[in-house]
PyMOL commands that place a pseudoatom at each C-alpha (Angstrom):
pseudoatom trace, name=CA, resn=MET, resi=1, chain=A, elem=C, hetatm=0, pos=[-22.609, 25.889, -4.295]
pseudoatom trace, name=CA, resn=SER, resi=2, chain=A, elem=C, hetatm=0, pos=[-22.644, 29.623, -4.697]
pseudoatom trace, name=CA, resn=HIS, resi=3, chain=A, elem=C, hetatm=0, pos=[-25.944, 31.438, -4.872]
pseudoatom trace, name=CA, resn=LEU, resi=4, chain=A, elem=C, hetatm=0, pos=[-24.462, 33.277, -7.854]
pseudoatom trace, name=CA, resn=THR, resi=5, chain=A, elem=C, hetatm=0, pos=[-24.651, 30.301, -10.197]
pseudoatom trace, name=CA, resn=PRO, resi=6, chain=A, elem=C, hetatm=0, pos=[-26.408, 31.153, -13.440]
pseudoatom trace, name=CA, resn=THR, resi=7, chain=A, elem=C, hetatm=0, pos=[-29.906, 29.852, -13.968]
pseudoatom trace, name=CA, resn=VAL, resi=8, chain=A, elem=C, hetatm=0, pos=[-30.629, 28.171, -17.263]
pseudoatom trace, name=CA, resn=GLN, resi=9, chain=A, elem=C, hetatm=0, pos=[-34.287, 28.099, -18.189]
pseudoatom trace, name=CA, resn=ARG, resi=10, chain=A, elem=C, hetatm=0, pos=[-34.138, 27.159, -21.855]
pseudoatom trace, name=CA, resn=ARG, resi=11, chain=A, elem=C, hetatm=0, pos=[-31.257, 27.298, -24.280]
pseudoatom trace, name=CA, resn=ASN, resi=12, chain=A, elem=C, hetatm=0, pos=[-30.637, 25.742, -27.662]
pseudoatom trace, name=CA, resn=THR, resi=13, chain=A, elem=C, hetatm=0, pos=[-28.560, 22.873, -26.311]
pseudoatom trace, name=CA, resn=GLN, resi=14, chain=A, elem=C, hetatm=0, pos=[-27.732, 21.525, -29.758]
pseudoatom trace, name=CA, resn=ARG, resi=15, chain=A, elem=C, hetatm=0, pos=[-25.656, 24.554, -30.731]
pseudoatom trace, name=CA, resn=ALA, resi=16, chain=A, elem=C, hetatm=0, pos=[-21.915, 24.808, -30.224]
pseudoatom trace, name=CA, resn=ASP, resi=17, chain=A, elem=C, hetatm=0, pos=[-22.295, 27.916, -28.043]
pseudoatom trace, name=CA, resn=TRP, resi=18, chain=A, elem=C, hetatm=0, pos=[-24.180, 25.811, -25.463]
pseudoatom trace, name=CA, resn=PHE, resi=19, chain=A, elem=C, hetatm=0, pos=[-21.154, 23.552, -25.069]
pseudoatom trace, name=CA, resn=ASP, resi=20, chain=A, elem=C, hetatm=0, pos=[-18.865, 26.603, -24.917]
pseudoatom trace, name=CA, resn=TRP, resi=21, chain=A, elem=C, hetatm=0, pos=[-21.115, 27.984, -22.191]
pseudoatom trace, name=CA, resn=LEU, resi=22, chain=A, elem=C, hetatm=0, pos=[-20.913, 24.695, -20.267]
pseudoatom trace, name=CA, resn=TYR, resi=23, chain=A, elem=C, hetatm=0, pos=[-17.118, 24.716, -20.534]
pseudoatom trace, name=CA, resn=GLU, resi=24, chain=A, elem=C, hetatm=0, pos=[-17.002, 28.203, -18.996]
pseudoatom trace, name=CA, resn=HIS, resi=25, chain=A, elem=C, hetatm=0, pos=[-19.234, 27.294, -16.020]
pseudoatom trace, name=CA, resn=ARG, resi=26, chain=A, elem=C, hetatm=0, pos=[-18.741, 24.758, -13.260]
pseudoatom trace, name=CA, resn=ALA, resi=27, chain=A, elem=C, hetatm=0, pos=[-22.322, 24.937, -12.010]
pseudoatom trace, name=CA, resn=PHE, resi=28, chain=A, elem=C, hetatm=0, pos=[-25.759, 26.145, -13.015]
pseudoatom trace, name=CA, resn=ARG, resi=29, chain=A, elem=C, hetatm=0, pos=[-29.404, 25.803, -12.039]
pseudoatom trace, name=CA, resn=PHE, resi=30, chain=A, elem=C, hetatm=0, pos=[-31.956, 24.491, -14.498]
pseudoatom trace, name=CA, resn=GLN, resi=31, chain=A, elem=C, hetatm=0, pos=[-35.666, 25.247, -14.196]
pseudoatom trace, name=CA, resn=VAL, resi=32, chain=A, elem=C, hetatm=0, pos=[-38.641, 23.343, -15.539]
pseudoatom trace, name=CA, resn=LYS, resi=33, chain=A, elem=C, hetatm=0, pos=[-42.096, 24.719, -14.668]
pseudoatom trace, name=CA, resn=GLY, resi=34, chain=A, elem=C, hetatm=0, pos=[-40.795, 26.498, -11.566]
pseudoatom trace, name=CA, resn=PHE, resi=35, chain=A, elem=C, hetatm=0, pos=[-38.863, 23.450, -10.268]
pseudoatom trace, name=CA, resn=PHE, resi=36, chain=A, elem=C, hetatm=0, pos=[-35.114, 24.078, -9.954]
pseudoatom trace, name=CA, resn=VAL, resi=37, chain=A, elem=C, hetatm=0, pos=[-32.281, 21.534, -9.969]
pseudoatom trace, name=CA, resn=SER, resi=38, chain=A, elem=C, hetatm=0, pos=[-28.603, 22.425, -9.539]
pseudoatom trace, name=CA, resn=PHE, resi=39, chain=A, elem=C, hetatm=0, pos=[-25.969, 20.926, -11.817]
pseudoatom trace, name=CA, resn=ARG, resi=40, chain=A, elem=C, hetatm=0, pos=[-22.294, 20.784, -10.935]
pseudoatom trace, name=CA, resn=ARG, resi=41, chain=A, elem=C, hetatm=0, pos=[-19.293, 19.655, -12.981]
pseudoatom trace, name=CA, resn=GLU, resi=42, chain=A, elem=C, hetatm=0, pos=[-16.977, 17.481, -10.891]
pseudoatom trace, name=CA, resn=PRO, resi=43, chain=A, elem=C, hetatm=0, pos=[-13.587, 15.942, -11.661]
pseudoatom trace, name=CA, resn=GLN, resi=44, chain=A, elem=C, hetatm=0, pos=[-13.497, 12.143, -11.757]
pseudoatom trace, name=CA, resn=ARG, resi=45, chain=A, elem=C, hetatm=0, pos=[-10.207, 10.411, -12.576]
pseudoatom trace, name=CA, resn=ASN, resi=46, chain=A, elem=C, hetatm=0, pos=[-8.935, 11.974, -15.821]
pseudoatom trace, name=CA, resn=SER, resi=47, chain=A, elem=C, hetatm=0, pos=[-12.207, 13.555, -16.868]
pseudoatom trace, name=CA, resn=GLU, resi=48, chain=A, elem=C, hetatm=0, pos=[-15.111, 15.669, -15.629]
pseudoatom trace, name=CA, resn=PHE, resi=49, chain=A, elem=C, hetatm=0, pos=[-18.751, 14.725, -15.315]
pseudoatom trace, name=CA, resn=TRP, resi=50, chain=A, elem=C, hetatm=0, pos=[-21.925, 16.621, -14.472]
pseudoatom trace, name=CA, resn=TYR, resi=51, chain=A, elem=C, hetatm=0, pos=[-24.076, 15.751, -11.471]
pseudoatom trace, name=CA, resn=ALA, resi=52, chain=A, elem=C, hetatm=0, pos=[-27.532, 17.032, -10.565]
pseudoatom trace, name=CA, resn=TYR, resi=53, chain=A, elem=C, hetatm=0, pos=[-28.372, 18.022, -6.992]
pseudoatom trace, name=CA, resn=LYS, resi=54, chain=A, elem=C, hetatm=0, pos=[-31.687, 18.762, -5.334]
pseudoatom trace, name=CA, resn=ARG, resi=55, chain=A, elem=C, hetatm=0, pos=[-32.578, 19.259, -1.681]
pseudoatom trace, name=CA, resn=ILE, resi=56, chain=A, elem=C, hetatm=0, pos=[-35.964, 17.721, -0.924]
pseudoatom trace, name=CA, resn=ASP, resi=57, chain=A, elem=C, hetatm=0, pos=[-37.441, 17.753, 2.581]
pseudoatom trace, name=CA, resn=GLY, resi=58, chain=A, elem=C, hetatm=0, pos=[-34.029, 18.505, 4.062]
pseudoatom trace, name=CA, resn=ASN, resi=59, chain=A, elem=C, hetatm=0, pos=[-32.251, 15.672, 2.229]
pseudoatom trace, name=CA, resn=LEU, resi=60, chain=A, elem=C, hetatm=0, pos=[-29.715, 16.329, -0.521]
pseudoatom trace, name=CA, resn=TYR, resi=61, chain=A, elem=C, hetatm=0, pos=[-30.056, 14.025, -3.527]
pseudoatom trace, name=CA, resn=LYS, resi=62, chain=A, elem=C, hetatm=0, pos=[-27.391, 13.528, -6.187]
pseudoatom trace, name=CA, resn=HIS, resi=63, chain=A, elem=C, hetatm=0, pos=[-27.914, 12.105, -9.676]
pseudoatom trace, name=CA, resn=TYR, resi=64, chain=A, elem=C, hetatm=0, pos=[-25.337, 11.435, -12.401]
pseudoatom trace, name=CA, resn=ALA, resi=65, chain=A, elem=C, hetatm=0, pos=[-26.091, 13.651, -15.422]
pseudoatom trace, name=CA, resn=GLY, resi=66, chain=A, elem=C, hetatm=0, pos=[-23.248, 12.691, -17.778]
pseudoatom trace, name=CA, resn=ARG, resi=67, chain=A, elem=C, hetatm=0, pos=[-20.572, 14.439, -19.793]
pseudoatom trace, name=CA, resn=SER, resi=68, chain=A, elem=C, hetatm=0, pos=[-21.051, 17.899, -21.240]
pseudoatom trace, name=CA, resn=GLU, resi=69, chain=A, elem=C, hetatm=0, pos=[-22.044, 16.463, -24.615]
pseudoatom trace, name=CA, resn=ASP, resi=70, chain=A, elem=C, hetatm=0, pos=[-24.849, 14.516, -22.896]
pseudoatom trace, name=CA, resn=LEU, resi=71, chain=A, elem=C, hetatm=0, pos=[-26.512, 17.649, -21.521]
pseudoatom trace, name=CA, resn=THR, resi=72, chain=A, elem=C, hetatm=0, pos=[-29.120, 18.280, -24.169]
pseudoatom trace, name=CA, resn=TYR, resi=73, chain=A, elem=C, hetatm=0, pos=[-32.280, 20.159, -23.267]
pseudoatom trace, name=CA, resn=GLU, resi=74, chain=A, elem=C, hetatm=0, pos=[-34.304, 16.954, -23.338]
pseudoatom trace, name=CA, resn=HIS, resi=75, chain=A, elem=C, hetatm=0, pos=[-31.857, 15.179, -21.018]
pseudoatom trace, name=CA, resn=LEU, resi=76, chain=A, elem=C, hetatm=0, pos=[-31.887, 18.075, -18.526]
pseudoatom trace, name=CA, resn=VAL, resi=77, chain=A, elem=C, hetatm=0, pos=[-35.692, 18.084, -18.491]
pseudoatom trace, name=CA, resn=GLU, resi=78, chain=A, elem=C, hetatm=0, pos=[-35.700, 14.316, -17.938]
pseudoatom trace, name=CA, resn=ILE, resi=79, chain=A, elem=C, hetatm=0, pos=[-33.399, 14.657, -14.920]
pseudoatom trace, name=CA, resn=VAL, resi=80, chain=A, elem=C, hetatm=0, pos=[-35.501, 17.450, -13.410]
pseudoatom trace, name=CA, resn=GLU, resi=81, chain=A, elem=C, hetatm=0, pos=[-38.639, 15.373, -13.870]
pseudoatom trace, name=CA, resn=GLN, resi=82, chain=A, elem=C, hetatm=0, pos=[-37.006, 12.432, -12.052]
pseudoatom trace, name=CA, resn=PHE, resi=83, chain=A, elem=C, hetatm=0, pos=[-36.357, 14.674, -9.046]
pseudoatom trace, name=CA, resn=ARG, resi=84, chain=A, elem=C, hetatm=0, pos=[-40.031, 15.707, -8.946]
pseudoatom trace, name=CA, resn=TYR, resi=85, chain=A, elem=C, hetatm=0, pos=[-40.997, 12.186, -7.897]
pseudoatom trace, name=CA, resn=TRP, resi=86, chain=A, elem=C, hetatm=0, pos=[-38.392, 11.619, -5.166]
for i in range(1, 86): cmd.bond("trace and resi %d" % i, "trace and resi %d" % (i + 1))
show_as sticks, trace
zoom trace
């Protein structure tokens, strides 16, 4: 993933412009309390889904995040928090 991916710290993820923003980007980093997780949109069959990635102690972990419409602020925070305990 490029180091130029945008970092999302907090956006109003219920607004239509959030979903427009997601459509325009294939990857982004999301931060919660200084802890970053990378999200990447990947093609799967006839659709695209988002996956979260985090390198912890040299190991790369991948977690299914869902479709674009699933990526609310609360859901992103939940995913980041799950990575904190791996």
